[in-house]
KEKEVO-489186 format. One line per 2 residues: their letters; for each residue z, x, y of N, C-alpha, C. Coordinates in nm, 2 decimals, padded with zeros to 4 digits. Atoms other than C-alpha are relative to their C-alpha. Layout:
BEGIN
A	Z X Y Z X Y Z X Y; ... $
***
This chain:
BEGIN
MW	00.13 00.01 00.06 03.16 -00.10 -01.64 -00.10 00.00 00.12; 00.09 -00.03 -00.11 02.87 00.01 -01.42 -00.15 -00.03 -00.04 $
KT	00.14 00.02 00.02 02.51 -00.12 -01.40 -00.07 00.08 00.11; 00.05 -00.09 -00.10 02.32 00.16 -01.23 -00.15 -00.03 00.03 $
EG	00.14 00.02 -00.05 01.98 00.17 -01.04 -00.03 -00.15 00.02; 00.02 00.14 -00.02 02.01 -00.19 -00.93 00.12 -00.08 -00.02 $
GF	-00.12 00.08 00.02 02.24 -00.48 -00.96 -00.03 -00.15 00.00; 00.01 00.15 00.00 02.31 -00.86 -00.95 -00.06 -00.05 -00.13 $
AG	00.05 00.05 00.13 02.23 -00.90 -01.32 00.12 -00.07 -00.07; -00.10 00.07 00.07 02.42 -01.14 -01.54 00.04 00.08 -00.13 $
LR	-00.05 -00.08 00.12 02.63 -00.95 -01.81 00.11 -00.07 -00.07; -00.11 00.06 00.08 02.85 -01.06 -02.09 00.05 00.11 -00.10 $
GR	-00.06 -00.08 00.10 03.09 -00.86 -02.30 00.04 -00.08 -00.12; -00.03 00.07 00.12 03.13 -00.96 -02.66 00.07 00.09 -00.10 $
KM	-00.08 -00.08 00.10 03.38 -00.84 -02.92 -00.08 00.02 -00.13; 00.08 -00.03 00.13 03.23 -00.67 -03.23 00.10 00.06 -00.10 $
QK	-00.07 -00.06 00.11 03.36 -00.56 -03.56 -00.03 00.15 -00.01; 00.02 -00.14 00.00 03.40 -00.18 -03.59 -00.10 00.05 -00.10 $
EQ	00.08 -00.05 00.10 03.21 -00.15 -03.91 -00.15 -00.03 00.02; 00.14 00.03 -00.02 02.88 -00.29 -03.77 -00.07 00.12 00.06 $
DA	00.07 -00.11 -00.06 02.62 -00.03 -03.70 -00.08 -00.05 00.12; 00.07 00.04 -00.12 02.40 -00.02 -03.39 -00.11 -00.10 -00.01 $
AE	00.11 00.10 00.02 02.11 -00.21 -03.54 00.06 -00.14 -00.02; -00.06 00.13 00.02 02.34 -00.49 -03.65 00.05 -00.06 00.13 $
RR	-00.06 00.04 -00.13 02.50 -00.50 -03.31 -00.10 -00.07 00.09; 00.11 00.06 -00.09 02.17 -00.58 -03.14 -00.04 -00.14 -00.05 $
QE	00.05 00.13 00.06 02.09 -00.87 -03.38 00.11 -00.10 -00.01; -00.11 00.09 00.03 02.44 -01.02 -03.44 00.04 -00.07 00.12 $
EP	-00.05 00.08 -00.12 02.57 -01.29 -03.21 00.14 -00.04 -00.03; -00.14 00.03 00.03 02.95 -01.28 -03.23 00.04 -00.12 00.07 $
AE	-00.05 00.12 -00.06 03.14 -01.59 -03.15 00.08 00.01 00.12; -00.10 -00.01 -00.10 03.40 -01.46 -02.92 -00.05 00.07 00.13 $
CI	00.04 -00.06 -00.13 03.31 -01.40 -02.55 00.12 00.04 00.07; -00.12 -00.06 -00.07 03.56 -01.17 -02.38 -00.01 -00.02 00.15 $
AE	00.02 00.01 -00.14 03.42 -01.17 -02.03 -00.14 -00.02 00.04; 00.14 00.02 -00.05 03.12 -01.28 -01.83 00.00 00.02 00.16 $
WT	00.00 -00.02 -00.15 03.03 -01.16 -01.47 -00.14 00.03 00.05; 00.13 -00.04 -00.06 02.75 -01.09 -01.23 00.03 00.13 00.08 $
TE	-00.02 -00.13 -00.06 02.71 -00.73 -01.11 -00.01 00.00 00.15; 00.01 -00.02 -00.14 02.76 -00.62 -00.75 -00.02 00.15 00.03 $
ET	00.03 -00.14 -00.04 02.73 -00.29 -00.56 00.11 00.09 -00.06; -00.11 -00.09 00.05 03.06 -00.16 -00.71 00.02 -00.03 -00.15 $
PH	-00.02 00.02 00.14 03.16 -00.12 -01.08 00.09 -00.12 -00.03; -00.08 00.11 00.04 03.31 -00.42 -01.26 00.12 00.05 -00.09 $
GI	-00.12 -00.05 00.08 03.67 -00.36 -01.39 00.06 -00.11 -00.09; -00.07 00.09 00.09 03.84 -00.52 -01.68 00.14 00.07 -00.04 $
AE	-00.14 -00.06 00.02 04.22 -00.46 -01.70 00.06 -00.05 -00.14; -00.08 00.04 00.12 04.43 -00.46 -02.02 -00.09 -00.05 -00.11 $
LP	00.09 00.04 00.11 04.13 -00.49 -02.25 00.05 00.07 -00.13; -00.05 -00.06 00.12 04.26 -00.44 -02.61 -00.09 00.11 -00.06 $
CG	00.08 -00.10 00.06 04.15 -00.13 -02.79 -00.09 -00.06 -00.11; 00.09 00.05 00.10 03.85 -00.18 -03.02 -00.15 00.02 00.04 $
SY	00.14 -00.01 -00.03 03.47 -00.21 -03.03 -00.06 -00.13 00.05; 00.06 00.11 -00.07 03.27 -00.44 -02.81 -00.15 00.02 00.02 $
LW	00.14 -00.01 -00.03 02.91 -00.52 -02.73 -00.02 -00.05 00.14; 00.02 00.03 -00.14 02.81 -00.52 -02.37 -00.15 -00.05 00.01 $
KE	00.13 00.06 00.01 02.51 -00.75 -02.34 -00.05 -00.06 00.14; 00.06 00.06 -00.13 02.28 -00.84 -02.04 -00.06 -00.13 -00.03 $
IQ	00.05 00.13 00.03 02.21 -01.21 -02.03 -00.10 -00.05 00.11; 00.09 00.05 -00.11 02.01 -01.24 -01.70 -00.03 00.12 00.09 $
VP	00.04 -00.11 -00.08 01.81 -01.00 -01.49 -00.07 -00.05 00.13; 00.08 00.04 -00.12 01.67 -01.02 -01.13 -00.15 00.01 -00.02 $
SG	00.15 -00.01 00.01 01.30 -01.07 -01.08 -00.05 00.14 00.02; 00.05 -00.13 -00.01 01.11 -00.76 -01.15 00.07 00.10 -00.09 $
FV	-00.08 -00.09 00.09 01.37 -00.61 -01.39 -00.02 -00.05 -00.14; 00.01 00.03 00.14 01.37 -00.60 -01.77 00.14 00.01 -00.06 $
SH	-00.13 00.00 00.07 01.67 -00.66 -02.00 00.02 00.13 -00.07; -00.04 -00.12 00.07 01.85 -00.36 -02.13 00.05 -00.04 -00.14 $
DP	-00.06 00.03 00.13 01.94 -00.34 -02.50 00.15 00.00 00.01; -00.15 00.01 00.00 02.30 -00.43 -02.58 00.06 00.14 -00.02 $
VP	-00.07 -00.13 00.00 02.54 -00.13 -02.53 00.13 -00.01 -00.07; -00.13 00.00 00.06 02.81 -00.07 -02.78 00.11 00.07 00.08 $
VT	-00.11 -00.06 -00.08 03.15 00.00 -02.61 00.12 00.01 -00.08; -00.13 -00.02 00.08 03.46 00.15 -02.77 00.11 00.03 00.10 $
VT	-00.12 -00.02 -00.09 03.79 00.12 -02.58 00.11 00.07 -00.09; -00.10 -00.08 00.08 04.04 00.38 -02.70 00.14 -00.01 00.07 $
DR	-00.14 00.01 -00.05 04.42 00.41 -02.66 00.03 00.12 00.08; -00.03 -00.11 -00.09 04.45 00.64 -02.36 00.02 -00.06 00.14 $
PE	-00.03 00.06 -00.13 04.58 00.58 -02.00 -00.10 00.01 00.11; 00.09 -00.02 -00.11 04.30 00.72 -01.79 -00.12 -00.11 00.00 $
LQ	00.11 00.10 -00.02 04.01 00.49 -01.66 -00.11 00.04 -00.09; 00.11 -00.03 00.09 03.74 00.46 -01.92 -00.13 -00.07 00.06 $
KF	00.12 00.05 -00.07 03.39 00.42 -01.77 -00.12 -00.01 -00.10; 00.12 00.03 00.08 03.07 00.28 -01.93 -00.11 -00.03 00.09 $
EM	00.12 00.01 -00.08 02.72 00.28 -01.79 -00.11 -00.07 -00.07; 00.12 00.06 00.05 02.42 00.06 -01.85 -00.11 00.03 00.10 $
KE	00.11 -00.04 -00.09 02.10 00.21 -01.71 -00.09 -00.12 00.03; 00.09 00.11 -00.04 01.88 -00.03 -01.51 -00.15 00.04 -00.04 $
DH	00.14 -00.02 00.02 01.51 -00.06 -01.60 -00.08 -00.11 00.06; 00.08 00.10 -00.08 01.23 -00.24 -01.42 -00.15 00.02 -00.03 $
TR	00.15 -00.01 00.02 00.86 -00.31 -01.42 -00.06 00.10 00.10; 00.07 -00.10 -00.08 00.62 -00.05 -01.28 -00.15 -00.03 00.00 $
VE	00.14 00.02 -00.01 00.27 -00.09 -01.16 -00.06 00.12 00.08; 00.07 -00.11 -00.08 00.03 00.20 -01.06 -00.14 -00.05 00.02 $
VE	00.13 00.04 -00.04 -00.29 00.13 -00.88 -00.08 00.12 00.05; 00.09 -00.11 -00.04 -00.58 00.37 -00.84 -00.14 -00.05 00.04 $
KY	00.13 00.04 -00.04 -00.91 00.33 -00.66 -00.09 00.13 -00.02; 00.08 -00.12 00.02 -01.19 00.56 -00.78 -00.15 -00.04 -00.01 $
CL	00.14 00.02 00.03 -01.57 00.59 -00.81 -00.04 00.09 -00.11; 00.04 -00.08 00.11 -01.76 00.73 -01.10 -00.09 00.11 00.05 $
EN	00.07 -00.12 -00.04 -01.91 01.08 -01.07 -00.15 -00.03 00.01; 00.14 00.02 00.00 -02.25 00.97 -01.17 -00.04 -00.15 00.02 $
GK	00.03 00.14 -00.03 -02.21 00.60 -01.08 00.00 -00.09 -00.12; 00.02 00.09 00.12 -02.22 00.48 -01.45 00.11 00.02 -00.10 $
DS	-00.08 -00.02 00.11 -02.00 00.65 -01.70 00.13 00.08 00.04; -00.12 -00.06 -00.04 -01.63 00.73 -01.65 00.02 00.14 -00.08 $
AD	-00.02 -00.12 00.07 -01.66 01.01 -01.91 -00.05 00.12 00.07; 00.05 -00.11 -00.08 -01.85 01.22 -01.66 00.09 00.03 00.12 $
GE	-00.09 -00.03 -00.11 -01.56 01.20 -01.41 00.03 -00.11 00.09; -00.04 00.10 -00.09 -01.37 00.97 -01.19 00.05 00.07 00.13 $
VP	-00.04 -00.06 -00.13 -01.33 01.06 -00.82 00.08 -00.10 00.08; -00.08 00.08 -00.08 -01.04 00.92 -00.62 -00.06 -00.04 00.13 $
VA	00.06 00.05 -00.13 -01.14 00.71 -00.32 00.11 -00.02 00.10; -00.10 00.01 -00.10 -00.94 00.74 00.00 -00.05 -00.11 00.10 $
GA	00.04 00.09 -00.11 -00.94 00.47 00.28 -00.02 -00.14 -00.05; 00.02 00.13 00.05 -00.96 00.16 00.06 00.13 -00.08 00.03 $
GF	-00.12 00.08 -00.03 -00.71 -00.11 00.19 00.02 -00.11 -00.10; -00.04 00.10 00.10 -00.52 -00.34 -00.04 00.12 -00.08 00.06 $
TL	-00.11 00.09 -00.03 -00.28 -00.63 00.01 00.06 -00.06 -00.13; -00.06 00.06 00.11 -00.03 -00.75 -00.24 00.05 -00.14 00.03 $
YP	-00.04 00.14 -00.03 00.03 -01.13 -00.26 00.07 -00.05 -00.13; -00.06 00.06 00.12 00.25 -01.34 -00.49 -00.10 -00.10 -00.06 $
AK	00.09 00.09 00.06 00.07 -01.55 -00.74 00.04 -00.15 00.02; -00.03 00.14 00.00 00.05 -01.93 -00.72 00.02 -00.05 -00.14 $
LD	-00.04 00.04 00.14 00.23 -02.07 -01.02 00.02 -00.15 00.00; -00.03 00.15 00.02 00.26 -02.43 -01.15 00.14 -00.01 -00.04 $
AS	-00.14 00.03 00.04 00.58 -02.60 -01.26 00.04 00.07 -00.13; -00.04 -00.07 00.13 00.56 -02.43 -01.60 -00.01 00.15 00.01 $
GA	00.01 -00.15 -00.02 00.51 -02.08 -01.45 -00.14 00.06 -00.03; 00.13 -00.05 00.03 00.14 -02.06 -01.54 -00.07 00.03 00.13 $
VC	00.08 -00.03 -00.11 -00.11 -01.91 -01.30 -00.09 -00.11 00.04; 00.09 00.10 -00.05 -00.30 -02.16 -01.08 -00.14 00.06 00.02 $
RD	00.14 -00.05 -00.02 -00.68 -02.12 -01.07 -00.08 -00.11 00.07; 00.09 00.09 -00.07 -00.96 -02.27 -00.86 -00.10 -00.06 -00.10 $
EN	00.10 00.06 00.09 -01.26 -02.47 -01.00 -00.09 00.10 -00.07; 00.09 -00.10 00.06 -01.44 -02.15 -01.08 00.08 00.09 -00.10 $
GH	-00.08 -00.08 00.09 -01.15 -02.01 -01.28 00.07 00.12 00.06; -00.06 -00.11 -00.07 -01.04 -01.76 -01.02 00.15 -00.02 00.03 $
PL	-00.14 00.02 -00.02 -00.67 -01.70 -00.99 00.03 -00.02 00.15; -00.04 00.03 -00.13 -00.49 -01.83 -00.68 00.12 00.08 00.04 $
YV	-00.12 -00.07 -00.05 -00.24 -01.65 -00.46 00.05 -00.07 00.13; -00.06 00.05 -00.12 -00.01 -01.74 -00.17 -00.05 00.08 00.12 $
ED	00.07 -00.08 -00.10 -00.24 -01.62 00.11 00.08 00.02 00.13; -00.08 -00.02 -00.13 00.01 -01.67 00.40 00.13 00.08 -00.03 $
LP	-00.12 -00.08 00.03 00.28 -01.46 00.22 -00.03 00.14 -00.05; 00.03 -00.14 00.05 00.15 -01.10 00.20 00.13 00.07 -00.02 $
VA	-00.12 -00.07 00.04 00.41 -00.88 00.03 -00.01 00.15 00.05; 00.01 -00.14 -00.04 00.27 -00.53 00.11 -00.15 00.03 00.03 $
HW	00.13 -00.05 -00.03 -00.03 -00.35 00.26 00.00 00.15 -00.02; 00.01 -00.14 00.01 -00.14 00.00 00.18 -00.15 00.04 00.00 $
TT	00.13 -00.06 00.00 -00.44 00.23 00.21 00.00 00.11 -00.11; 00.00 -00.10 00.11 -00.55 00.45 -00.09 -00.02 00.14 00.06 $
DD	00.02 -00.14 -00.03 -00.54 00.82 -00.08 -00.06 00.08 -00.12; 00.07 -00.08 00.10 -00.74 01.08 -00.27 00.09 00.11 -00.05 $
GT	-00.09 -00.10 00.05 -00.44 01.30 -00.33 00.01 00.12 00.09; 00.01 -00.12 -00.08 -00.52 01.55 -00.05 00.10 00.00 00.12 $
TY	-00.08 00.01 -00.12 -00.31 01.42 00.24 00.13 00.07 -00.01; -00.14 -00.05 00.02 00.03 01.52 00.10 00.00 00.12 -00.10 $
QE	00.00 -00.10 00.11 -00.09 01.79 -00.14 00.08 00.12 00.04; -00.08 -00.13 -00.04 00.07 02.08 00.06 00.14 -00.03 00.04 $
FP	-00.14 00.03 -00.05 00.39 01.89 00.16 00.10 00.06 -00.10; -00.10 -00.05 00.09 00.59 01.98 -00.16 00.03 00.15 00.03 $
AA	-00.02 -00.15 -00.02 00.54 02.36 -00.11 00.07 00.03 00.14; -00.06 -00.02 -00.13 00.63 02.33 00.26 00.14 -00.04 00.01 $
FE	-00.14 00.05 00.01 00.94 02.12 00.20 00.09 00.09 -00.08; -00.09 -00.08 00.09 01.07 02.33 -00.08 00.03 00.14 00.06 $
AM	-00.02 -00.13 -00.07 01.02 02.66 00.12 00.11 -00.02 00.10; -00.10 00.02 -00.11 01.22 02.51 00.41 00.14 -00.03 -00.07 $
YL	-00.13 00.04 00.06 01.49 02.36 00.18 00.07 00.12 -00.06; -00.07 -00.12 00.07 01.56 02.68 -00.02 00.05 00.10 00.10 $
EH	-00.04 -00.10 -00.10 01.59 02.88 00.30 00.10 -00.06 00.10; -00.09 00.05 -00.11 01.76 02.64 00.55 00.07 -00.13 -00.05 $
GA	-00.05 00.13 00.04 01.84 02.31 00.36 -00.07 -00.11 00.08; 00.06 00.12 -00.07 01.74 01.96 00.48 00.12 -00.06 00.08 $
KP	-00.11 00.05 -00.09 01.95 01.85 00.78 -00.06 -00.07 00.12; 00.05 00.07 -00.12 01.93 01.64 01.10 -00.07 00.10 00.10 $
GS	00.07 -00.08 -00.09 01.68 01.79 01.34 -00.11 00.09 -00.07; 00.10 -00.08 00.07 01.47 01.97 01.07 -00.13 -00.08 -00.01 $
SV	00.13 00.06 00.01 01.10 01.90 01.03 -00.08 00.09 -00.10; 00.09 -00.06 00.10 00.82 01.99 00.78 -00.14 -00.02 00.05 $
AW	00.14 00.00 -00.04 00.47 02.08 00.88 -00.09 00.05 -00.11; 00.09 -00.04 00.10 00.17 02.10 00.65 -00.14 -00.03 00.04 $
ND	00.14 00.02 -00.04 -00.21 02.11 00.66 -00.08 -00.05 -00.12; 00.08 00.05 00.11 -00.45 01.91 00.44 -00.14 00.06 -00.01 $
GA	00.13 -00.07 -00.01 -00.74 02.14 00.53 -00.09 -00.05 00.11; 00.07 00.05 -00.11 -00.86 01.92 00.81 00.09 -00.04 00.12 $
DL	-00.10 00.04 -00.10 -00.55 01.79 00.99 00.13 00.06 -00.02; -00.13 -00.05 00.01 -00.21 01.92 01.07 00.10 -00.12 00.01 $
YR	-00.09 00.11 00.01 00.08 01.69 00.98 00.14 00.05 00.02; -00.14 -00.04 -00.02 00.45 01.69 01.07 00.09 -00.12 -00.03 $
AV	-00.10 00.11 00.04 00.75 01.49 00.93 00.14 00.05 00.04; -00.13 -00.04 -00.05 01.10 01.49 01.08 00.11 -00.07 -00.09 $
YE	-00.12 00.06 00.08 01.44 01.43 00.91 00.04 -00.13 00.06; -00.04 00.13 -00.04 01.55 01.07 00.92 00.14 -00.03 -00.06 $
SE	-00.13 00.04 00.06 01.84 01.02 00.67 00.01 00.07 -00.13; -00.03 -00.05 00.14 02.00 01.12 00.34 00.11 -00.07 -00.06 $
WQ	-00.11 00.06 00.07 02.23 00.98 00.08 00.01 00.06 -00.14; -00.03 -00.06 00.13 02.39 01.11 -00.24 00.02 -00.11 -00.10 $
KE	-00.02 00.09 00.11 02.37 00.93 -00.57 00.14 00.02 -00.05; -00.13 -00.01 00.05 02.72 00.85 -00.69 00.01 00.04 -00.14 $
LL	-00.01 -00.05 00.14 02.82 01.04 -01.00 00.10 -00.09 -00.08; -00.08 00.08 00.09 02.95 00.83 -01.29 00.09 00.09 -00.08 $
HP	-00.07 -00.09 00.09 03.05 01.13 -01.50 -00.01 00.14 00.08; -00.01 -00.13 -00.06 03.16 01.48 -01.37 -00.11 00.09 -00.04 $
QD	00.11 -00.09 00.05 02.89 01.65 -01.58 -00.14 -00.05 00.05; 00.13 00.05 -00.04 02.61 01.44 -01.42 -00.05 00.10 00.11 $
SK	00.07 -00.09 -00.10 02.36 01.64 -01.20 00.02 -00.07 00.14; -00.01 00.05 -00.13 02.41 01.60 -00.83 -00.14 -00.02 00.06 $
QT	00.13 00.04 -00.06 02.12 01.42 -00.66 00.01 -00.05 00.14; 00.01 00.05 -00.14 02.05 01.38 -00.29 -00.14 -00.05 00.03 $
VY	00.13 00.06 -00.03 01.77 01.16 -00.16 -00.01 00.02 00.15; 00.03 -00.02 -00.14 01.62 01.27 00.18 -00.12 -00.09 00.04 $
TY	00.12 00.07 -00.06 01.39 01.06 00.40 -00.05 00.07 00.12; 00.06 -00.06 -00.12 01.15 01.22 00.64 -00.11 -00.10 00.05 $
RT	00.10 00.09 -00.06 00.92 01.03 00.88 -00.11 00.07 00.07; 00.12 -00.06 -00.06 00.57 01.13 00.98 -00.01 -00.05 00.15 $
EG	00.02 00.04 -00.14 00.45 01.11 01.34 -00.07 -00.14 00.00; 00.06 00.13 00.00 00.25 00.81 01.23 00.09 -00.11 -00.05 $
GA	-00.10 00.10 00.04 00.56 00.63 01.10 00.02 -00.01 -00.15; -00.01 00.01 00.14 00.51 00.68 00.73 00.13 00.07 -00.05 $
RI	-00.12 -00.06 00.05 00.83 00.76 00.53 -00.03 00.08 -00.13; 00.01 -00.08 00.12 00.85 01.03 00.27 00.14 00.02 -00.06 $
RI	-00.13 -00.01 00.07 01.14 01.02 00.02 00.00 00.12 -00.10; 00.00 -00.12 00.09 01.24 01.34 -00.16 00.14 00.00 -00.07 $
GV	-00.12 -00.01 00.09 01.49 01.34 -00.45 00.02 00.15 -00.04; -00.03 -00.14 00.04 01.66 01.68 -00.49 00.12 00.00 -00.09 $
TK	-00.10 00.00 00.11 01.86 01.73 -00.81 00.04 00.15 -00.03; -00.05 -00.13 00.03 02.07 02.04 -00.86 00.01 00.02 -00.15 $
EQ	-00.01 -00.03 00.14 02.02 02.18 -01.21 00.13 00.04 -00.05; -00.13 -00.03 00.06 02.33 02.20 -01.43 -00.01 00.12 -00.09 $
DP	00.03 -00.11 00.09 02.17 02.45 -01.67 -00.01 00.13 00.07; 00.01 -00.13 -00.07 02.24 02.81 -01.55 -00.12 00.08 -00.04 $
LA	00.12 -00.08 00.04 01.94 02.93 -01.75 -00.13 -00.07 00.04; 00.12 00.07 -00.05 01.70 02.68 -01.58 -00.09 00.10 00.09 $
DH	00.09 -00.08 -00.08 01.39 02.84 -01.42 00.02 -00.02 00.15; -00.02 00.03 -00.14 01.47 02.67 -01.09 00.14 -00.06 00.03 $
LF	-00.13 00.05 -00.04 01.80 02.59 -00.91 -00.01 -00.15 00.03; 00.01 00.14 -00.04 01.67 02.25 -00.79 -00.13 -00.06 -00.06 $
RF	00.12 00.07 00.05 01.43 01.98 -00.92 -00.03 -00.10 00.11; 00.05 00.08 -00.11 01.22 01.79 -00.66 -00.09 -00.11 -00.05 $
EY	00.08 00.12 00.03 01.07 01.44 -00.68 -00.05 -00.06 00.14; 00.06 00.04 -00.13 00.84 01.29 -00.41 -00.05 -00.14 -00.01 $
QF	00.06 00.13 -00.02 00.75 00.94 -00.29 -00.05 -00.01 00.14; 00.07 -00.01 -00.13 00.50 00.94 -00.01 -00.03 -00.15 00.05 $
EW	00.03 00.13 -00.06 00.45 00.65 00.23 00.08 -00.11 -00.06; -00.09 00.09 00.07 00.75 00.48 00.08 00.03 -00.12 00.09 $
QQ	-00.04 00.12 -00.08 00.82 00.12 00.20 00.07 -00.10 -00.09; -00.07 00.10 00.07 01.06 -00.15 00.09 -00.09 -00.13 00.00 $
LP	00.07 00.13 00.01 00.92 -00.49 -00.03 00.11 -00.11 -00.01; -00.11 00.10 00.01 01.20 -00.74 00.07 -00.04 -00.14 -00.04 $
KV	00.05 00.13 00.04 00.98 -01.04 00.01 -00.01 -00.01 -00.15; 00.00 00.00 00.15 00.97 -00.94 -00.36 00.14 -00.02 -00.05 $
NA	-00.14 00.00 00.03 01.34 -00.86 -00.41 00.07 00.11 00.07; -00.07 -00.10 -00.08 01.61 -00.64 -00.27 -00.02 00.14 -00.04 $
YA	00.02 -00.13 00.05 01.50 -00.34 -00.47 -00.14 00.05 -00.01; 00.14 -00.03 00.02 01.12 -00.35 -00.48 -00.04 00.09 00.11 $
CT	00.06 -00.10 -00.09 00.93 -00.07 -00.31 -00.14 00.04 -00.05; 00.13 -00.06 00.03 00.59 00.09 -00.30 -00.02 00.13 00.06 $
YL	00.02 -00.14 -00.06 00.48 00.45 -00.25 -00.12 00.07 -00.07; 00.11 -00.08 00.06 00.21 00.71 -00.32 00.07 00.11 -00.08 $
TA	-00.05 -00.11 00.08 00.27 00.96 -00.59 -00.07 00.13 00.05; 00.06 -00.13 -00.04 00.18 01.33 -00.56 -00.15 00.01 -00.03 $
SG	00.14 00.00 00.04 -00.15 01.26 -00.74 -00.08 -00.11 00.08; 00.07 00.10 -00.07 -00.24 00.98 -00.50 00.00 -00.14 -00.05 $
LT	-00.01 00.13 00.05 -00.16 00.68 -00.71 00.10 -00.08 00.07; -00.10 00.09 -00.06 00.01 00.38 -00.55 00.08 -00.07 -00.11 $
TC	-00.10 00.06 00.10 00.32 00.27 -00.74 00.08 -00.11 00.07; -00.08 00.11 -00.05 00.50 -00.06 -00.70 00.11 -00.02 -00.11 $
RP	-00.11 00.03 00.09 00.84 -00.12 -00.86 00.13 -00.04 00.07; 00.04 00.09 00.10 01.01 -00.33 -00.95 -00.07 -00.12 00.05 $
VP	00.07 00.12 -00.05 00.77 -00.63 -00.92 00.00 -00.10 -00.11; 00.00 00.11 00.10 00.76 -00.97 -01.08 -00.11 00.02 -00.10 $
AM	00.10 -00.01 00.11 00.56 -01.01 -01.40 -00.14 -00.03 00.04; 00.13 00.04 -00.05 00.27 -01.17 -01.21 -00.01 00.02 00.15 $
CW	00.03 -00.02 -00.15 00.13 -01.06 -00.87 -00.15 00.00 00.02; 00.14 00.00 -00.03 -00.20 -01.09 -00.70 -00.03 00.12 00.09 $
WK	00.05 -00.11 -00.08 -00.39 -00.80 -00.55 -00.13 -00.03 00.06; 00.12 00.03 -00.06 -00.66 -00.84 -00.30 -00.06 00.12 00.08 $
RK	00.06 -00.11 -00.07 -00.91 -00.59 -00.18 -00.03 -00.03 00.15; 00.02 00.03 -00.14 -00.92 -00.57 00.20 -00.13 00.06 00.06 $
YR	00.12 -00.07 -00.07 -01.18 -00.31 00.32 -00.02 00.13 -00.06; 00.04 -00.15 00.03 -01.35 00.02 00.26 -00.14 00.01 00.06 $
LG	00.13 -00.02 -00.06 -01.63 00.13 00.48 -00.10 00.06 -00.10; 00.10 -00.06 00.09 -01.95 00.19 00.28 00.01 -00.05 -00.14 $
LP	-00.02 00.06 00.14 -01.82 00.00 -00.03 00.01 -00.15 00.01; -00.01 00.15 -00.01 -01.84 -00.37 -00.11 00.14 -00.04 -00.02 $
VR	-00.13 00.06 00.02 -01.53 -00.59 -00.10 00.00 -00.06 -00.14; -00.01 00.05 00.14 -01.42 -00.66 -00.46 00.07 -00.14 00.00 $
KR	-00.06 00.12 00.02 -01.30 -00.99 -00.59 00.15 00.02 -00.03; -00.15 -00.02 00.02 -00.92 -01.05 -00.62 00.02 00.00 -00.15 $
FW	-00.04 -00.01 00.14 -00.75 -00.98 -00.95 00.15 00.00 -00.01; -00.14 00.01 00.02 -00.41 -01.00 -01.10 00.05 00.09 -00.11 $
LR	-00.07 -00.08 00.10 -00.17 -00.79 -01.30 00.11 -00.07 -00.06; -00.11 00.08 00.07 00.08 -00.92 -01.55 00.09 00.10 -00.07 $
***
């Protein structure tokens, strides 16, 4: 049994009656507990499990992750290894800084603002888990424990990177020593190959995905997911996904990260249910008050 896209979640397998349908399986609480374990980096194996129908239920998740619906599992009478997968899911937050086209009404257009600095802080919580506030009702945060810093982008810095990378990849591939150069209209940028890893396939029919990391001359990391299409009739042989200025957030949890999307939005995932965001700077614009997302 394999918990993918993350780990260290508490799981419990419970035996079910074959005649129960999927809806009943989610609501029913069977009495018999077959096994209970905490996930690790490798799949969890159960030997000599009797044939039959079971319910694989997640009972605890790491901070920033959300519980998966119970997964019905049917063990059949055959000698080969039977594999089951539970997809990981987590919280996601996207942050955008923009100004209004006419300064008043968003219906007239929102213009992305580049160069605004932000810092992410953990919230101050009381013993019951509620947010602490000052005498004016403003939320409090742990000021000496910043989690991440980033500067907003208007979507132009990396706009030409995908075309440059894909042209290089389709002709030469991505390998040690390779680099990608692109121009945003004002400046010339260059990123060099840093590393790669392949997602382990649970099923032979799964699409092969390789994640490449390139580093810019300024030290920013760019992660590119390249998936080979399985459909021979697909318009393109490969599918590309991009995460610009990718950075890990070890102070949140072992899996948290933040990055810029191709459209210039800052994405954080997975993050705890409550975090504080504080505006740092932006020349020509006032510093805004702190606010929180839940």
